[in-house]
FIVODREN-699978 format. One record per residue (C-alpha): x, y, z; residue number from 1; residue in one letter. Coordinates in Angstrom, 1 decimal. Layout:
east; north; up; pos; code
X; Y; Z; NUM; A
...
***
This chain:
east; north; up; pos; code
32.1; -11.3; 9.9; 1; M
31.3; -14.4; 12.0; 2; N
27.8; -15.1; 13.4; 3; K
28.5; -13.3; 16.5; 4; K
30.0; -10.3; 14.9; 5; E
27.3; -9.9; 12.5; 6; L
24.6; -10.1; 15.2; 7; K
26.5; -7.4; 17.2; 8; E
26.6; -5.3; 13.9; 9; F
23.0; -5.6; 13.2; 10; L
22.0; -5.2; 17.0; 11; D
23.8; -1.9; 16.9; 12; A
22.3; -0.7; 13.6; 13; K
18.7; -1.5; 14.5; 14; A
19.3; 0.5; 17.6; 15; D
20.7; 3.5; 15.5; 16; Q
17.9; 3.6; 13.3; 17; Y
14.8; 2.7; 15.6; 18; E
14.6; 6.1; 16.9; 19; R
12.3; 8.9; 16.9; 20; P
13.9; 10.9; 14.2; 21; D
13.4; 8.1; 11.8; 22; F
9.6; 8.8; 11.6; 23; I
10.5; 12.3; 9.9; 24; A
11.5; 10.7; 6.7; 25; S
9.3; 7.6; 6.7; 26; D
5.6; 6.8; 5.8; 27; P
5.2; 5.8; 9.3; 28; I
4.8; 9.3; 9.9; 29; Q
1.1; 9.3; 8.6; 30; I
-0.3; 7.0; 11.2; 31; P
1.6; 8.9; 13.7; 32; H
-0.7; 11.8; 13.3; 33; Q
-3.5; 9.9; 15.1; 34; F
-4.1; 8.6; 18.7; 35; Q
-7.3; 6.6; 18.3; 36; I
-6.4; 2.9; 17.8; 37; K
-8.7; 2.5; 14.9; 38; E
-7.7; 5.7; 13.1; 39; D
-4.0; 4.6; 13.5; 40; I
-4.7; 1.2; 12.0; 41; E
-6.7; 2.2; 9.0; 42; I
-4.3; 5.1; 8.3; 43; A
-1.3; 2.7; 8.4; 44; A
-3.1; 0.0; 6.3; 45; F
-3.9; 2.7; 3.5; 46; L
-0.4; 4.2; 3.7; 47; V
1.3; 0.8; 3.7; 48; A
-0.8; 0.0; 0.8; 49; T
0.7; 2.7; -1.4; 50; I
4.3; 2.4; -0.1; 51; A
6.3; 1.7; -3.1; 52; W
8.0; 4.0; -5.0; 53; G
9.6; 7.6; -4.0; 54; N
9.2; 7.8; 0.0; 55; R
8.6; 11.5; -0.3; 56; K
6.0; 11.0; -2.8; 57; S
4.4; 8.3; -0.6; 58; I
4.2; 10.4; 2.4; 59; I
2.8; 13.3; 0.2; 60; N
0.0; 11.0; -1.3; 61; N
-0.7; 9.6; 2.1; 62; G
-1.3; 13.0; 3.4; 63; N
-3.7; 13.8; 0.4; 64; K
-5.5; 10.6; 1.1; 65; L
-5.8; 11.5; 4.9; 66; M
-7.3; 14.9; 3.7; 67; D
-9.7; 13.2; 1.5; 68; L
-11.0; 11.2; 4.7; 69; L
-11.4; 14.3; 6.6; 70; G
-8.4; 13.7; 8.9; 71; R
-10.6; 11.2; 10.6; 72; S
-10.1; 7.7; 8.8; 73; P
-12.2; 5.5; 11.1; 74; Y
-15.1; 8.0; 11.2; 75; D
-15.1; 8.1; 7.4; 76; F
-14.8; 4.5; 6.9; 77; V
-17.8; 3.8; 9.0; 78; M
-20.1; 6.7; 8.4; 79; H
-19.1; 8.2; 4.6; 80; H
-21.9; 8.9; 2.2; 81; T
-21.8; 8.6; -1.4; 82; D
-21.2; 12.0; -2.0; 83; A
-18.3; 12.1; 0.5; 84; Q
-16.8; 8.9; -1.0; 85; L
-16.8; 10.2; -4.6; 86; E
-14.0; 12.8; -4.2; 87; P
-11.8; 9.8; -3.2; 88; V
-12.2; 8.5; -6.7; 89; G
-9.7; 11.3; -7.7; 90; N
-6.9; 9.8; -5.7; 91; F
-3.9; 8.3; -7.5; 92; V
-0.6; 6.9; -6.4; 93; H
1.2; 5.2; -9.2; 94; R
-1.1; 2.2; -10.3; 95; T
-3.4; 2.6; -7.1; 96; F
-6.0; 4.9; -8.2; 97; N
-9.5; 6.2; -7.3; 98; G
-11.4; 3.3; -8.1; 99; V
-9.1; 1.0; -5.8; 100; D
-9.2; 3.7; -2.9; 101; A
-12.9; 3.7; -3.1; 102; Q
-13.3; -0.1; -2.7; 103; Y
-10.7; 0.0; 0.0; 104; F
-12.9; 2.3; 2.1; 105; I
-15.9; 0.1; 1.4; 106; K
-13.9; -3.1; 2.2; 107; G
-12.6; -1.5; 5.5; 108; L
-16.3; -0.7; 6.5; 109; Q
-17.3; -4.3; 6.0; 110; N
-14.3; -5.5; 7.9; 111; I
-15.2; -3.2; 10.8; 112; Y
-18.8; -3.7; 10.7; 113; T
-19.0; -7.5; 10.1; 114; K
-15.7; -9.1; 11.0; 115; K
-14.8; -7.3; 14.0; 116; G
-12.0; -5.0; 12.8; 117; G
-8.4; -5.5; 11.2; 118; L
-6.7; -7.0; 14.4; 119; E
-9.5; -9.7; 14.8; 120; A
-9.0; -11.2; 11.4; 121; I
-5.2; -11.4; 11.7; 122; F
-5.5; -12.8; 15.0; 123; K
-8.0; -15.4; 14.0; 124; K
-5.8; -16.6; 11.2; 125; H
-2.4; -16.2; 12.5; 126; A
-0.2; -19.2; 13.4; 127; T
2.5; -19.7; 16.1; 128; V
5.3; -19.2; 13.6; 129; K
3.9; -17.0; 11.1; 130; S
1.5; -14.4; 9.8; 131; L
1.5; -15.4; 6.2; 132; N
-1.6; -17.6; 6.6; 133; P
-3.3; -14.7; 8.3; 134; A
-2.4; -12.3; 5.2; 135; I
-3.8; -14.9; 2.8; 136; H
-7.1; -15.2; 4.8; 137; E
-7.3; -11.4; 5.3; 138; F
-7.2; -11.0; 1.5; 139; K
-10.1; -13.1; 0.9; 140; K
-12.2; -11.6; 3.4; 141; E
-11.2; -8.2; 2.3; 142; F
-12.4; -9.0; -1.2; 143; F
-15.7; -10.3; -0.4; 144; T
-17.9; -7.3; -1.6; 145; L
-18.1; -6.9; -5.4; 146; P
-15.1; -5.0; -6.6; 147; H
-13.2; -4.5; -9.6; 148; P
-10.5; -7.2; -10.3; 149; S
-7.7; -4.8; -10.8; 150; R
-8.2; -3.9; -7.1; 151; T
-6.9; -7.3; -5.9; 152; E
-3.3; -6.7; -6.9; 153; K
-2.8; -4.0; -4.2; 154; H
-3.1; -6.7; -1.3; 155; V
-0.4; -9.1; -1.9; 156; S
-0.7; -12.9; -1.2; 157; D
2.3; -15.0; 0.3; 158; P
0.5; -18.1; -0.8; 159; M
1.0; -17.1; -4.3; 160; K
4.8; -16.5; -3.8; 161; N
4.7; -12.9; -2.8; 162; S
7.0; -11.4; -0.2; 163; A
4.1; -9.1; 0.8; 164; A
6.6; -6.3; 1.6; 165; K
3.9; -3.7; 2.4; 166; R
1.4; -5.8; 4.5; 167; I
4.4; -7.0; 6.5; 168; H
5.5; -3.6; 7.1; 169; M
1.9; -2.6; 8.2; 170; F
2.0; -5.6; 10.6; 171; L
5.4; -4.6; 12.0; 172; R
4.0; -1.2; 12.7; 173; W
0.9; -2.5; 14.6; 174; M
2.6; -5.3; 16.6; 175; V
6.0; -4.2; 17.4; 176; R
5.8; -2.2; 20.9; 177; P
6.3; 1.7; 21.0; 178; N
9.1; 1.3; 23.4; 179; T
11.6; 3.4; 21.0; 180; K
8.4; 5.4; 19.7; 181; E
8.5; 4.3; 16.2; 182; V
6.4; 1.3; 15.7; 183; D
2.8; 1.5; 17.4; 184; F
2.4; -1.9; 19.3; 185; G
-1.5; -1.5; 19.5; 186; I
-2.1; -5.1; 18.5; 187; W
-1.7; -7.0; 21.9; 188; K
-3.0; -10.4; 20.4; 189; S
-0.1; -11.0; 18.2; 190; L
3.5; -11.4; 19.1; 191; Q
6.5; -10.0; 17.4; 192; T
8.0; -13.5; 17.0; 193; S
5.3; -14.0; 14.5; 194; Q
6.4; -11.1; 12.3; 195; L
8.1; -11.3; 9.0; 196; S
10.7; -8.7; 7.8; 197; C
9.2; -6.4; 5.0; 198; P
11.5; -7.6; 2.1; 199; L
12.2; -4.8; -0.6; 200; D
15.2; -4.0; -2.7; 201; V
17.1; -2.2; 0.1; 202; H
16.7; -5.1; 2.8; 203; T
17.3; -7.7; 0.1; 204; G
20.3; -6.2; -1.2; 205; T
22.0; -5.6; 2.1; 206; I
20.7; -9.1; 3.3; 207; A
22.5; -10.8; 0.4; 208; R
25.6; -8.7; 1.0; 209; K
25.8; -9.8; 4.7; 210; L
25.2; -13.6; 3.7; 211; G
21.6; -14.1; 5.4; 212; I
19.8; -14.2; 2.0; 213; L
21.0; -16.3; -1.0; 214; T
17.8; -16.6; -3.3; 215; R
17.9; -13.8; -5.9; 216; K
14.3; -13.1; -6.3; 217; Q
12.5; -11.1; -3.4; 218; N
9.7; -13.6; -3.1; 219; D
7.9; -15.7; -0.4; 220; A
10.6; -18.2; -0.6; 221; K
13.3; -15.4; -0.1; 222; A
11.3; -14.1; 2.9; 223; L
11.2; -17.6; 4.6; 224; E
15.1; -17.8; 4.3; 225; E
15.5; -14.4; 5.6; 226; L
13.1; -14.9; 8.6; 227; D
15.1; -18.1; 9.6; 228; Q
18.2; -16.3; 9.5; 229; N
16.9; -13.2; 11.5; 230; L
15.1; -15.4; 14.1; 231; R
18.4; -17.4; 14.7; 232; R
19.7; -13.9; 15.8; 233; M
16.6; -13.0; 17.8; 234; D
13.7; -15.3; 18.2; 235; P
11.5; -13.0; 20.2; 236; I
12.0; -9.8; 18.0; 237; D
13.6; -10.7; 14.6; 238; P
11.9; -8.0; 12.6; 239; V
13.8; -5.2; 14.5; 240; K
16.5; -6.0; 11.9; 241; Y
14.5; -4.3; 9.3; 242; D
15.7; -1.2; 10.7; 243; F
19.2; -2.2; 10.5; 244; A
18.8; -3.5; 6.8; 245; L
16.7; -0.7; 5.5; 246; F
19.1; 1.9; 7.0; 247; G
22.3; 0.3; 5.7; 248; L
20.7; 0.1; 2.2; 249; G
18.5; 3.2; 1.9; 250; A
20.4; 5.5; 4.0; 251; L
24.0; 4.5; 4.2; 252; E
24.6; 2.8; 0.7; 253; D
26.3; 0.1; 2.6; 254; F
***
């Protein structure tokens, strides 16, 4: 395919998969259970954090975590007691365990109490071209409370050459508009042009097959290369192609 044909192909695939029926098999269904902005973004942040491995397992454990938060994540984060936090210590998803989950609740409480909330931090540190610096600064602010060192691995840092797939997915959910009823578009202070594609095994494999990614590792340098190529096709909303690349890889075995 030439460049024009490739763009037309990916535009069609993005449109095919960015539809409400995509939600039923995707972890984004968890934050879709809520209506209040803070509930949505906290549920989304927590579920995106555990979004690796089998999708059914992610969804099941995401629902278990919401149950532990009384199905009111913002209220739980802000007003939980030590006794209410204790059962969260039983949560496990792969290497993200109860100790990690308990700190995430405390860290989020600190973010909302003293930092103005999740959106405020990302808005403060974003650049015109990228949210990678904001992710780096967010991680520093999120871990200002005493915490187990092991817990830090659950927030990736692009400045340490991570593709930071899960947090970029979370940012896509928050920033891209709800026009097609999949993403939420509840963060009005950031632009879709600042987003980066969540780079995982599916998107990376398909991007290489299509010739829009040459680097072999799925790291920050690969993400930069992929971003540049996607922004050439759509500088305003490059991350819409996440739907195309993921769908081709995970759902079509392209």
